[in-house]
N, CA, C, O and the ligand as a Tripos MOL2 file, in Angstrom:
@<TRIPOS>MOLECULE
protein
  285   283    72     0     0
PROTEIN
NO_CHARGES

@<TRIPOS>ATOM
      1 N         -61.7490   24.1720   17.2280 N.3       1 MET1
      2 CA        -60.5450   23.4330   17.6870 C.3       1 MET1
      3 C         -59.5410   23.3560   16.5350 C.2       1 MET1
      4 O         -59.7110   22.6000   15.5780 O.2       1 MET1
      5 N         -58.5380   24.1290   16.6580 N.am      2 ALA2
      6 CA        -57.5300   24.1710   15.6060 C.3       2 ALA2
      7 C         -56.2800   23.4160   16.0500 C.2       2 ALA2
      8 O         -55.7860   23.5700   17.1670 O.2       2 ALA2
      9 N         -55.8080   22.6170   15.1480 N.am      3 ALA3
     10 CA        -54.6000   21.8570   15.4750 C.3       3 ALA3
     11 C         -53.3810   22.7150   15.2090 C.2       3 ALA3
     12 O         -53.0520   23.0370   14.0670 O.2       3 ALA3
     13 N         -52.7370   23.0660   16.2720 N.am      4 LYS4
     14 CA        -51.5460   23.9080   16.1180 C.3       4 LYS4
     15 C         -50.3240   23.0540   15.8500 C.2       4 LYS4
     16 O         -50.1180   21.9990   16.4510 O.2       4 LYS4
     17 N         -49.5450   23.5400   14.9480 N.am      5 GLU5
     18 CA        -48.2850   22.8470   14.7000 C.3       5 GLU5
     19 C         -47.2240   23.3850   15.6500 C.2       5 GLU5
     20 O         -47.0560   24.5930   15.8210 O.2       5 GLU5
     21 N         -46.5300   22.4600   16.2490 N.am      6 VAL6
     22 CA        -45.4650   22.8730   17.1570 C.3       6 VAL6
     23 C         -44.2430   23.2580   16.3440 C.2       6 VAL6
     24 O         -43.6180   22.4400   15.6700 O.2       6 VAL6
     25 N         -43.9440   24.5010   16.4380 N.am      7 GLN7
     26 CA        -42.8080   24.9790   15.6590 C.3       7 GLN7
     27 C         -41.5500   24.9740   16.5090 C.2       7 GLN7
     28 O         -41.5530   25.3350   17.6860 O.2       7 GLN7
     29 N         -40.5050   24.5600   15.8760 N.am      8 LYS8
     30 CA        -39.2280   24.5720   16.5820 C.3       8 LYS8
     31 C         -38.6970   25.9980   16.6360 C.2       8 LYS8
     32 O         -38.7660   26.7700   15.6800 O.2       8 LYS8
     33 N         -38.1790   26.2880   17.7830 N.am      9 LYS9
     34 CA        -37.5810   27.6080   17.9280 C.3       9 LYS9
     35 C         -36.2350   27.6320   17.2150 C.2       9 LYS9
     36 O         -35.2840   26.9550   17.6070 O.2       9 LYS9
     37 N         -36.1900   28.4040   16.1950 N.am     10 SER10
     38 CA        -34.9460   28.4870   15.4350 C.3      10 SER10
     39 C         -34.4840   29.9330   15.3820 C.2      10 SER10
     40 O         -34.2030   30.4950   14.3230 O.2      10 SER10
     41 N         -34.4220   30.4970   16.5560 N.am     11 ALA11
     42 CA        -33.9870   31.8820   16.6160 C.3      11 ALA11
     43 C         -32.4910   31.9650   16.3560 C.2      11 ALA11
     44 O         -31.7160   31.1270   16.8170 O.2      11 ALA11
     45 N         -32.1150   32.9560   15.6350 N.am     12 GLY12
     46 CA        -30.7010   33.0860   15.2820 C.3      12 GLY12
     47 C         -29.8710   33.5630   16.4520 C.2      12 GLY12
     48 O         -28.7670   33.0730   16.6890 O.2      12 GLY12
     49 N         -30.4100   34.5190   17.1800 N.am     13 GLY13
     50 CA        -29.6280   35.0640   18.2830 C.3      13 GLY13
     51 C         -30.2820   34.7620   19.6160 C.2      13 GLY13
     52 O         -31.4830   34.5050   19.6940 O.2      13 GLY13
     53 N         -29.4840   34.7960   20.6460 N.am     14 GLY14
     54 CA        -29.9970   34.5840   21.9970 C.3      14 GLY14
     55 C         -30.4610   33.1730   22.2480 C.2      14 GLY14
     56 O         -31.3330   32.9360   23.0840 O.2      14 GLY14
     57 N         -29.8910   32.2500   21.5390 N.am     15 LYS15
     58 CA        -30.2790   30.8530   21.7280 C.3      15 LYS15
     59 C         -29.4110   30.2120   22.7980 C.2      15 LYS15
     60 O         -28.1820   30.2400   22.7300 O.2      15 LYS15
     61 N         -30.0690   29.6470   23.7660 N.am     16 LYS16
     62 CA        -29.2960   29.0000   24.8210 C.3      16 LYS16
     63 C         -29.0320   27.5500   24.4480 C.2      16 LYS16
     64 O         -29.9590   26.7950   24.1560 O.2      16 LYS16
     65 N         -27.7900   27.1770   24.4620 N.am     17 PRO17
     66 CA        -27.4780   25.7810   24.1850 C.3      17 PRO17
     67 C         -27.8610   24.8970   25.3640 C.2      17 PRO17
     68 O         -27.4050   25.1020   26.4890 O.2      17 PRO17
     69 N         -28.6890   23.9330   25.0910 N.am     18 SER18
     70 CA        -29.1150   23.0470   26.1720 C.3      18 SER18
     71 C         -28.4310   21.7040   26.0120 C.2      18 SER18
     72 O         -28.6620   20.9610   25.0590 O.2      18 SER18
     73 N         -27.5930   21.4310   26.9710 N.am     19 LYS19
     74 CA        -26.8990   20.1380   26.9250 C.3      19 LYS19
     75 C         -27.8160   19.0340   27.4500 C.2      19 LYS19
     76 O         -28.3980   19.1390   28.5290 O.2      19 LYS19
     77 N         -27.9180   18.0220   26.6860 N.am     20 ALA20
     78 CA        -28.7520   16.9000   27.1070 C.3      20 ALA20
     79 C         -27.9960   16.0550   28.1180 C.2      20 ALA20
     80 O         -26.8960   15.5630   27.8680 O.2      20 ALA20
     81 N         -28.6290   15.9110   29.2540 N.am     21 LYS21
     82 CA        -27.9650   15.1140   30.2880 C.3      21 LYS21
     83 C         -28.1580   13.6300   30.0130 C.2      21 LYS21
     84 O         -29.1660   13.1970   29.4540 O.2      21 LYS21
     85 N         -27.1900   12.8980   30.4120 N.am     22 LYS22
     86 CA        -27.2920   11.4540   30.2500 C.3      22 LYS22
     87 C         -28.2910   10.8910   31.2500 C.2      22 LYS22
     88 O         -28.5490   11.4640   32.3080 O.2      22 LYS22
     89 N         -28.8200    9.7830   30.8790 N.am     23 ALA23
     90 CA        -29.8390    9.1800   31.7290 C.3      23 ALA23
     91 C         -29.2550    8.8010   33.0850 C.2      23 ALA23
     92 O         -29.8790    8.9990   34.1270 O.2      23 ALA23
     93 N         -28.0780    8.2670   33.0480 N.am     24 TYR24
     94 CA        -27.4650    7.8460   34.2970 C.3      24 TYR24
     95 C         -26.1520    8.5810   34.4740 C.2      24 TYR24
     96 O         -25.1800    8.3530   33.7550 O.2      24 TYR24
     97 N         -26.1550    9.4440   35.4250 N.am     25 GLN25
     98 CA        -24.9190   10.1600   35.7090 C.3      25 GLN25
     99 C         -24.3730    9.6760   37.0370 C.2      25 GLN25
    100 O         -24.4490   10.3510   38.0640 O.2      25 GLN25
    101 N         -23.8340    8.5070   36.9710 N.am     26 LEU26
    102 CA        -23.3280    7.9080   38.2030 C.3      26 LEU26
    103 C         -21.9000    8.3400   38.4780 C.2      26 LEU26
    104 O         -21.3690    8.1440   39.5710 O.2      26 LEU26
    105 N         -21.3050    8.9180   37.4860 N.am     27 TYR27
    106 CA        -19.9110    9.2500   37.6520 C.3      27 TYR27
    107 C         -19.7030   10.7640   37.5500 C.2      27 TYR27
    108 O         -20.3690   11.4680   36.7920 O.2      27 TYR27
    109 N         -18.7790   11.2030   38.3250 N.am     28 THR28
    110 CA        -18.3840   12.5970   38.2210 C.3      28 THR28
    111 C         -16.9110   12.6410   37.8470 C.2      28 THR28
    112 O         -16.0600   12.0870   38.5430 O.2      28 THR28
    113 N         -16.6400   13.2820   36.7810 N.am     29 ILE29
    114 CA        -15.2580   13.3410   36.3250 C.3      29 ILE29
    115 C         -14.6050   14.5970   36.8650 C.2      29 ILE29
    116 O         -14.9560   15.7170   36.4930 O.2      29 ILE29
    117 N         -13.6620   14.3840   37.7390 N.am     30 ALA30
    118 CA        -12.9330   15.5160   38.3100 C.3      30 ALA30
    119 C         -11.4960   15.4200   37.8290 C.2      30 ALA30
    120 O         -10.7000   14.6300   38.3380 O.2      30 ALA30
    121 N         -11.1900   16.2300   36.8520 N.am     31 GLY31
    122 CA         -9.8570   16.1690   36.2830 C.3      31 GLY31
    123 C          -9.6910   14.8870   35.4880 C.2      31 GLY31
    124 O         -10.4120   14.6500   34.5190 O.2      31 GLY31
    125 N          -8.7600   14.0810   35.8890 N.am     32 ASP32
    126 CA         -8.5830   12.8060   35.1990 C.3      32 ASP32
    127 C          -9.0400   11.6470   36.0850 C.2      32 ASP32
    128 O          -8.7810   10.4770   35.8020 O.2      32 ASP32
    129 N          -9.7280   12.0150   37.1640 N.am     33 LYS33
    130 CA        -10.2130   10.9650   38.0540 C.3      33 LYS33
    131 C         -11.7280   10.8420   37.9360 C.2      33 LYS33
    132 O         -12.4420   11.8250   37.7380 O.2      33 LYS33
    133 N         -12.1730    9.6490   38.0590 N.am     34 ILE34
    134 CA        -13.6080    9.4080   37.9990 C.3      34 ILE34
    135 C         -14.1170    9.0850   39.4050 C.2      34 ILE34
    136 O         -13.6640    8.1430   40.0560 O.2      34 ILE34
    137 N         -15.0610    9.8920   39.8400 N.am     35 GLN35
    138 CA        -15.6110    9.6660   41.1650 C.3      35 GLN35
    139 C         -17.0320    9.1570   41.0370 C.2      35 GLN35
    140 O         -17.8190    9.6320   40.2180 O.2      35 GLN35
    141 N         -17.3330    8.1880   41.8590 N.am     36 ARG36
    142 CA        -18.6900    7.6500   41.8320 C.3      36 ARG36
    143 C         -19.5860    8.4890   42.7300 C.2      36 ARG36
    144 O         -19.2130    8.8620   43.8420 O.2      36 ARG36
    145 N         -20.7490    8.7700   42.2280 N.am     37 LYS37
    146 CA        -21.6840    9.5140   43.0450 C.3      37 LYS37
    147 C         -22.3490    8.5970   44.0570 C.2      37 LYS37
    148 O         -22.4560    8.9140   45.2420 O.2      37 LYS37
    149 N         -22.7830    7.4700   43.5630 N.am     38 ASN38
    150 CA        -23.4990    6.5640   44.4380 C.3      38 ASN38
    151 C         -22.5360    5.6640   45.1920 C.2      38 ASN38
    152 O         -21.4110    5.4150   44.7600 O.2      38 ASN38
    153 N         -23.0060    5.1920   46.3130 N.am     39 LYS39
    154 CA        -22.1950    4.2670   47.0750 C.3      39 LYS39
    155 C         -22.2280    2.9100   46.4150 C.2      39 LYS39
    156 O         -23.2070    2.5330   45.7710 O.2      39 LYS39
    157 N         -21.1500    2.1920   46.5850 N.am     40 SER40
    158 CA        -21.1140    0.8490   46.0490 C.3      40 SER40
    159 C         -21.4900   -0.1330   47.1470 C.2      40 SER40
    160 O         -21.3550    0.1510   48.3370 O.2      40 SER40
    161 N         -21.9580   -1.2750   46.7250 N.am     41 CYS41
    162 CA        -22.4330   -2.2650   47.6830 C.3      41 CYS41
    163 C         -21.2600   -2.8800   48.4480 C.2      41 CYS41
    164 O         -20.2870   -3.3190   47.8350 O.2      41 CYS41
    165 N         -21.3410   -2.9150   49.7710 N.am     42 PRO42
    166 CA        -20.2640   -3.5080   50.5570 C.3      42 PRO42
    167 C         -20.2010   -5.0260   50.4110 C.2      42 PRO42
    168 O         -19.1810   -5.6510   50.7020 O.2      42 PRO42
    169 N         -21.2850   -5.5920   49.9630 N.am     43 LYS43
    170 CA        -21.2940   -7.0500   49.8000 C.3      43 LYS43
    171 C         -20.8630   -7.4610   48.3970 C.2      43 LYS43
    172 O         -20.0910   -8.4010   48.2110 O.2      43 LYS43
    173 N         -21.3840   -6.7320   47.4210 N.am     44 CYS44
    174 CA        -21.1210   -7.1120   46.0320 C.3      44 CYS44
    175 C         -19.7930   -6.5540   45.5300 C.2      44 CYS44
    176 O         -19.1980   -7.0890   44.5950 O.2      44 CYS44
    177 N         -19.3430   -5.4900   46.1510 N.am     45 GLY45
    178 CA        -18.0930   -4.9170   45.7050 C.3      45 GLY45
    179 C         -18.3190   -3.5960   44.9910 C.2      45 GLY45
    180 O         -19.4220   -3.0500   44.9850 O.2      45 GLY45
    181 N         -17.2630   -3.1040   44.4000 N.am     46 SER46
    182 CA        -17.3040   -1.7590   43.8390 C.3      46 SER46
    183 C         -18.0480   -1.7030   42.5130 C.2      46 SER46
    184 O         -18.3580   -0.6190   42.0190 O.2      46 SER46
    185 N         -18.3340   -2.8600   41.9370 N.am     47 GLY47
    186 CA        -18.9910   -2.8600   40.6330 C.3      47 GLY47
    187 C         -20.4870   -2.6590   40.7230 C.2      47 GLY47
    188 O         -21.1420   -2.3070   39.7420 O.2      47 GLY47
    189 N         -21.0200   -2.8880   41.9110 N.am     48 ILE48
    190 CA        -22.4620   -2.7840   42.0830 C.3      48 ILE48
    191 C         -22.7790   -1.5290   42.8700 C.2      48 ILE48
    192 O         -22.2410   -1.2930   43.9510 O.2      48 ILE48
    193 N         -23.6460   -0.7500   42.3120 N.am     49 PHE49
    194 CA        -24.0010    0.4890   42.9870 C.3      49 PHE49
    195 C         -25.2840    0.3170   43.7730 C.2      49 PHE49
    196 O         -26.1500   -0.4880   43.4320 O.2      49 PHE49
    197 N         -25.3770    1.0890   44.8180 N.am     50 LEU50
    198 CA        -26.5940    1.0890   45.6030 C.3      50 LEU50
    199 C         -27.5640    2.1050   45.0270 C.2      50 LEU50
    200 O         -27.1880    3.2190   44.6610 O.2      50 LEU50
    201 N         -28.7920    1.7020   44.9590 N.am     51 ALA51
    202 CA        -29.8130    2.6120   44.4710 C.3      51 ALA51
    203 C         -30.1580    3.5920   45.5830 C.2      51 ALA51
    204 O         -30.4360    3.2080   46.7190 O.2      51 ALA51
    205 N         -30.1300    4.8580   45.2210 N.am     52 MET52
    206 CA        -30.3590    5.8770   46.2230 C.3      52 MET52
    207 C         -31.8540    6.1440   46.3740 C.2      52 MET52
    208 O         -32.5410    6.4750   45.4080 O.2      52 MET52
    209 N         -32.3250    5.9990   47.5570 N.am     53 HIS53
    210 CA        -33.7090    6.3380   47.8450 C.3      53 HIS53
    211 C         -33.7300    7.4920   48.8300 C.2      53 HIS53
    212 O         -32.6920    8.0380   49.2030 O.2      53 HIS53
    213 N         -34.9120    7.8420   49.2340 N.am     54 LYS54
    214 CA        -35.0440    9.0230   50.0670 C.3      54 LYS54
    215 C         -34.3120    8.8620   51.4010 C.2      54 LYS54
    216 O         -33.5490    9.7300   51.8250 O.2      54 LYS54
    217 N         -34.5680    7.7360   52.0360 N.am     55 GLU55
    218 CA        -33.9640    7.5440   53.3500 C.3      55 GLU55
    219 C         -33.2160    6.2290   53.4650 C.2      55 GLU55
    220 O         -32.9110    5.7510   54.5580 O.2      55 GLU55
    221 N         -32.9340    5.6660   52.3120 N.am     56 ARG56
    222 CA        -32.2020    4.4090   52.3680 C.3      56 ARG56
    223 C         -31.5130    4.1740   51.0430 C.2      56 ARG56
    224 O         -31.8800    4.7500   50.0180 O.2      56 ARG56
    225 N         -30.5200    3.3270   51.0830 N.am     57 VAL57
    226 CA        -29.8690    2.8990   49.8610 C.3      57 VAL57
    227 C         -30.0830    1.4010   49.7310 C.2      57 VAL57
    228 O         -30.1590    0.6790   50.7250 O.2      57 VAL57
    229 N         -30.1790    0.9530   48.5070 N.am     58 HIS58
    230 CA        -30.5860   -0.4260   48.2900 C.3      58 HIS58
    231 C         -29.7660   -1.0390   47.1740 C.2      58 HIS58
    232 O         -29.5320   -0.4120   46.1400 O.2      58 HIS58
    233 N         -29.3330   -2.2610   47.3900 N.am     59 CYS59
    234 CA        -28.6230   -2.9900   46.3560 C.3      59 CYS59
    235 C         -29.5960   -3.9400   45.6750 C.2      59 CYS59
    236 O         -30.2350   -4.7680   46.3250 O.2      59 CYS59
    237 N         -29.6970   -3.8090   44.3760 N.am     60 GLY60
    238 CA        -30.6270   -4.6560   43.6390 C.3      60 GLY60
    239 C         -30.1000   -6.0660   43.4360 C.2      60 GLY60
    240 O         -30.8570   -6.9750   43.0940 O.2      60 GLY60
    241 N         -28.8190   -6.2460   43.6430 N.am     61 ALA61
    242 CA        -28.2250   -7.5460   43.3790 C.3      61 ALA61
    243 C         -28.3910   -8.4920   44.5680 C.2      61 ALA61
    244 O         -28.7910   -9.6440   44.4020 O.2      61 ALA61
    245 N         -28.0820   -8.0000   45.7610 N.am     62 CYS62
    246 CA        -28.1010   -8.8720   46.9280 C.3      62 CYS62
    247 C         -29.1320   -8.4240   47.9600 C.2      62 CYS62
    248 O         -29.2000   -8.9640   49.0640 O.2      62 CYS62
    249 N         -29.9330   -7.4300   47.5820 N.am     63 LYS63
    250 CA        -31.0030   -6.9280   48.4500 C.3      63 LYS63
    251 C         -30.4670   -6.2740   49.7140 C.2      63 LYS63
    252 O         -31.1710   -6.1560   50.7170 O.2      63 LYS63
    253 N         -29.2400   -5.8630   49.6510 N.am     64 TYR64
    254 CA        -28.6770   -5.1500   50.7940 C.3      64 TYR64
    255 C         -29.3380   -3.7880   50.9040 C.2      64 TYR64
    256 O         -29.4540   -3.0560   49.9220 O.2      64 TYR64
    257 N         -29.7660   -3.4640   52.1030 N.am     65 THR65
    258 CA        -30.4120   -2.1820   52.3190 C.3      65 THR65
    259 C         -29.7470   -1.4820   53.4790 C.2      65 THR65
    260 O         -29.5280   -2.0730   54.5360 O.2      65 THR65
    261 N         -29.4370   -0.2580   53.2810 N.am     66 GLU66
    262 CA        -28.8200    0.5240   54.3490 C.3      66 GLU66
    263 C         -29.6630    1.7590   54.5810 C.2      66 GLU66
    264 O         -29.8820    2.5670   53.6780 O.2      66 GLU66
    265 N         -30.1250    1.8860   55.7940 N.am     67 PHE67
    266 CA        -30.9690    3.0160   56.1120 C.3      67 PHE67
    267 C         -30.1170    4.2200   56.5110 C.2      67 PHE67
    268 O         -29.1980    4.1250   57.3250 O.2      67 PHE67
    269 N         -30.4490    5.3120   55.9270 N.am     68 LEU68
    270 CA        -29.6930    6.5230   56.2210 C.3      68 LEU68
    271 C         -30.2520    7.1660   57.4790 C.2      68 LEU68
    272 O         -31.4600    7.1780   57.7170 O.2      68 LEU68
    273 N         -29.3560    7.6880   58.2590 N.am     69 GLY69
    274 CA        -29.7820    8.2870   59.5100 C.3      69 GLY69
    275 C         -30.5860    9.5580   59.2940 C.2      69 GLY69
    276 O         -30.2580   10.3960   58.4540 O.2      69 GLY69
    277 N         -31.6210    9.6720   60.0590 N.am     70 LYS70
    278 CA        -32.4320   10.8860   59.9670 C.3      70 LYS70
    279 C         -31.7240   12.0230   60.7050 C.2      70 LYS70
    280 O         -31.0290   11.8240   61.7020 O.2      70 LYS70
    281 N         -31.9280   13.1870   60.1810 N.am     71 LYS71
    282 CA        -31.3410   14.3560   60.8460 C.3      71 LYS71
    283 C         -32.4230   15.1400   61.5610 C.2      71 LYS71
    284 O         -32.1360   16.1630   62.1840 O.2      71 LYS71
    285 ZN        -25.1290   -6.0030   46.8170 Zn       72 ZN72
@<TRIPOS>BOND
     1     1     2 1
     2     2     3 1
     3     3     4 2
     4     3     5 am
     5     5     6 1
     6     6     7 1
     7     7     8 2
     8     7     9 am
     9     9    10 1
    10    10    11 1
    11    11    12 2
    12    11    13 am
    13    13    14 1
    14    14    15 1
    15    15    16 2
    16    15    17 am
    17    17    18 1
    18    18    19 1
    19    19    20 2
    20    19    21 am
    21    21    22 1
    22    22    23 1
    23    23    24 2
    24    23    25 am
    25    25    26 1
    26    26    27 1
    27    27    28 2
    28    27    29 am
    29    29    30 1
    30    30    31 1
    31    31    32 2
    32    31    33 am
    33    33    34 1
    34    34    35 1
    35    35    36 2
    36    35    37 am
    37    37    38 1
    38    38    39 1
    39    39    40 2
    40    39    41 am
    41    41    42 1
    42    42    43 1
    43    43    44 2
    44    43    45 am
    45    45    46 1
    46    46    47 1
    47    47    48 2
    48    47    49 am
    49    49    50 1
    50    50    51 1
    51    51    52 2
    52    51    53 am
    53    53    54 1
    54    54    55 1
    55    55    56 2
    56    55    57 am
    57    57    58 1
    58    58    59 1
    59    59    60 2
    60    59    61 am
    61    61    62 1
    62    62    63 1
    63    63    64 2
    64    63    65 am
    65    65    66 1
    66    66    67 1
    67    67    68 2
    68    67    69 am
    69    69    70 1
    70    70    71 1
    71    71    72 2
    72    71    73 am
    73    73    74 1
    74    74    75 1
    75    75    76 2
    76    75    77 am
    77    77    78 1
    78    78    79 1
    79    79    80 2
    80    79    81 am
    81    81    82 1
    82    82    83 1
    83    83    84 2
    84    83    85 am
    85    85    86 1
    86    86    87 1
    87    87    88 2
    88    87    89 am
    89    89    90 1
    90    90    91 1
    91    91    92 2
    92    91    93 am
    93    93    94 1
    94    94    95 1
    95    95    96 2
    96    95    97 am
    97    97    98 1
    98    98    99 1
    99    99   100 2
   100    99   101 am
   101   101   102 1
   102   102   103 1
   103   103   104 2
   104   103   105 am
   105   105   106 1
   106   106   107 1
   107   107   108 2
   108   107   109 am
   109   109   110 1
   110   110   111 1
   111   111   112 2
   112   111   113 am
   113   113   114 1
   114   114   115 1
   115   115   116 2
   116   115   117 am
   117   117   118 1
   118   118   119 1
   119   119   120 2
   120   119   121 am
   121   121   122 1
   122   122   123 1
   123   123   124 2
   124   123   125 am
   125   125   126 1
   126   126   127 1
   127   127   128 2
   128   127   129 am
   129   129   130 1
   130   130   131 1
   131   131   132 2
   132   131   133 am
   133   133   134 1
   134   134   135 1
   135   135   136 2
   136   135   137 am
   137   137   138 1
   138   138   139 1
   139   139   140 2
   140   139   141 am
   141   141   142 1
   142   142   143 1
   143   143   144 2
   144   143   145 am
   145   145   146 1
   146   146   147 1
   147   147   148 2
   148   147   149 am
   149   149   150 1
   150   150   151 1
   151   151   152 2
   152   151   153 am
   153   153   154 1
   154   154   155 1
   155   155   156 2
   156   155   157 am
   157   157   158 1
   158   158   159 1
   159   159   160 2
   160   159   161 am
   161   161   162 1
   162   162   163 1
   163   163   164 2
   164   163   165 am
   165   165   166 1
   166   166   167 1
   167   167   168 2
   168   167   169 am
   169   169   170 1
   170   170   171 1
   171   171   172 2
   172   171   173 am
   173   173   174 1
   174   174   175 1
   175   175   176 2
   176   175   177 am
   177   177   178 1
   178   178   179 1
   179   179   180 2
   180   179   181 am
   181   181   182 1
   182   182   183 1
   183   183   184 2
   184   183   185 am
   185   185   186 1
   186   186   187 1
   187   187   188 2
   188   187   189 am
   189   189   190 1
   190   190   191 1
   191   191   192 2
   192   191   193 am
   193   193   194 1
   194   194   195 1
   195   195   196 2
   196   195   197 am
   197   197   198 1
   198   198   199 1
   199   199   200 2
   200   199   201 am
   201   201   202 1
   202   202   203 1
   203   203   204 2
   204   203   205 am
   205   205   206 1
   206   206   207 1
   207   207   208 2
   208   207   209 am
   209   209   210 1
   210   210   211 1
   211   211   212 2
   212   211   213 am
   213   213   214 1
   214   214   215 1
   215   215   216 2
   216   215   217 am
   217   217   218 1
   218   218   219 1
   219   219   220 2
   220   219   221 am
   221   221   222 1
   222   222   223 1
   223   223   224 2
   224   223   225 am
   225   225   226 1
   226   226   227 1
   227   227   228 2
   228   227   229 am
   229   229   230 1
   230   230   231 1
   231   231   232 2
   232   231   233 am
   233   233   234 1
   234   234   235 1
   235   235   236 2
   236   235   237 am
   237   237   238 1
   238   238   239 1
   239   239   240 2
   240   239   241 am
   241   241   242 1
   242   242   243 1
   243   243   244 2
   244   243   245 am
   245   245   246 1
   246   246   247 1
   247   247   248 2
   248   247   249 am
   249   249   250 1
   250   250   251 1
   251   251   252 2
   252   251   253 am
   253   253   254 1
   254   254   255 1
   255   255   256 2
   256   255   257 am
   257   257   258 1
   258   258   259 1
   259   259   260 2
   260   259   261 am
   261   261   262 1
   262   262   263 1
   263   263   264 2
   264   263   265 am
   265   265   266 1
   266   266   267 1
   267   267   268 2
   268   267   269 am
   269   269   270 1
   270   270   271 1
   271   271   272 2
   272   271   273 am
   273   273   274 1
   274   274   275 1
   275   275   276 2
   276   275   277 am
   277   277   278 1
   278   278   279 1
   279   279   280 2
   280   279   281 am
   281   281   282 1
   282   282   283 1
   283   283   284 2
@<TRIPOS>SUBSTRUCTURE
     1 MET1         2 RESIDUE 1 A MET
     2 ALA2         6 RESIDUE 1 A ALA
     3 ALA3        10 RESIDUE 1 A ALA
     4 LYS4        14 RESIDUE 1 A LYS
     5 GLU5        18 RESIDUE 1 A GLU
     6 VAL6        22 RESIDUE 1 A VAL
     7 GLN7        26 RESIDUE 1 A GLN
     8 LYS8        30 RESIDUE 1 A LYS
     9 LYS9        34 RESIDUE 1 A LYS
    10 SER10       38 RESIDUE 1 A SER
    11 ALA11       42 RESIDUE 1 A ALA
    12 GLY12       46 RESIDUE 1 A GLY
    13 GLY13       50 RESIDUE 1 A GLY
    14 GLY14       54 RESIDUE 1 A GLY
    15 LYS15       58 RESIDUE 1 A LYS
    16 LYS16       62 RESIDUE 1 A LYS
    17 PRO17       66 RESIDUE 1 A PRO
    18 SER18       70 RESIDUE 1 A SER
    19 LYS19       74 RESIDUE 1 A LYS
    20 ALA20       78 RESIDUE 1 A ALA
    21 LYS21       82 RESIDUE 1 A LYS
    22 LYS22       86 RESIDUE 1 A LYS
    23 ALA23       90 RESIDUE 1 A ALA
    24 TYR24       94 RESIDUE 1 A TYR
    25 GLN25       98 RESIDUE 1 A GLN
    26 LEU26      102 RESIDUE 1 A LEU
    27 TYR27      106 RESIDUE 1 A TYR
    28 THR28      110 RESIDUE 1 A THR
    29 ILE29      114 RESIDUE 1 A ILE
    30 ALA30      118 RESIDUE 1 A ALA
    31 GLY31      122 RESIDUE 1 A GLY
    32 ASP32      126 RESIDUE 1 A ASP
    33 LYS33      130 RESIDUE 1 A LYS
    34 ILE34      134 RESIDUE 1 A ILE
    35 GLN35      138 RESIDUE 1 A GLN
    36 ARG36      142 RESIDUE 1 A ARG
    37 LYS37      146 RESIDUE 1 A LYS
    38 ASN38      150 RESIDUE 1 A ASN
    39 LYS39      154 RESIDUE 1 A LYS
    40 SER40      158 RESIDUE 1 A SER
    41 CYS41      162 RESIDUE 1 A CYS
    42 PRO42      166 RESIDUE 1 A PRO
    43 LYS43      170 RESIDUE 1 A LYS
    44 CYS44      174 RESIDUE 1 A CYS
    45 GLY45      178 RESIDUE 1 A GLY
    46 SER46      182 RESIDUE 1 A SER
    47 GLY47      186 RESIDUE 1 A GLY
    48 ILE48      190 RESIDUE 1 A ILE
    49 PHE49      194 RESIDUE 1 A PHE
    50 LEU50      198 RESIDUE 1 A LEU
    51 ALA51      202 RESIDUE 1 A ALA
    52 MET52      206 RESIDUE 1 A MET
    53 HIS53      210 RESIDUE 1 A HIS
    54 LYS54      214 RESIDUE 1 A LYS
    55 GLU55      218 RESIDUE 1 A GLU
    56 ARG56      222 RESIDUE 1 A ARG
    57 VAL57      226 RESIDUE 1 A VAL
    58 HIS58      230 RESIDUE 1 A HIS
    59 CYS59      234 RESIDUE 1 A CYS
    60 GLY60      238 RESIDUE 1 A GLY
    61 ALA61      242 RESIDUE 1 A ALA
    62 CYS62      246 RESIDUE 1 A CYS
    63 LYS63      250 RESIDUE 1 A LYS
    64 TYR64      254 RESIDUE 1 A TYR
    65 THR65      258 RESIDUE 1 A THR
    66 GLU66      262 RESIDUE 1 A GLU
    67 PHE67      266 RESIDUE 1 A PHE
    68 LEU68      270 RESIDUE 1 A LEU
    69 GLY69      274 RESIDUE 1 A GLY
    70 LYS70      278 RESIDUE 1 A LYS
    71 LYS71      282 RESIDUE 1 A LYS
    72 ZN72       285 GROUP 0 **** ****
């Protein structure tokens, strides 16, 4: 059992730059406008976002839940 050292790939050529994504990408910047990806809570207002689930959206602040229609 040999302990291998993890070597960083430091290739000079053919290196693909990998952009680190932010943890929360709730916003999409289109030009100079910022668009929200997630829906905002109709009860709490535009400052509170709904958590997106598989078949429903949920507000953590007021427990508002909206079920998405099945297709
Ligand atoms: Zn809410």
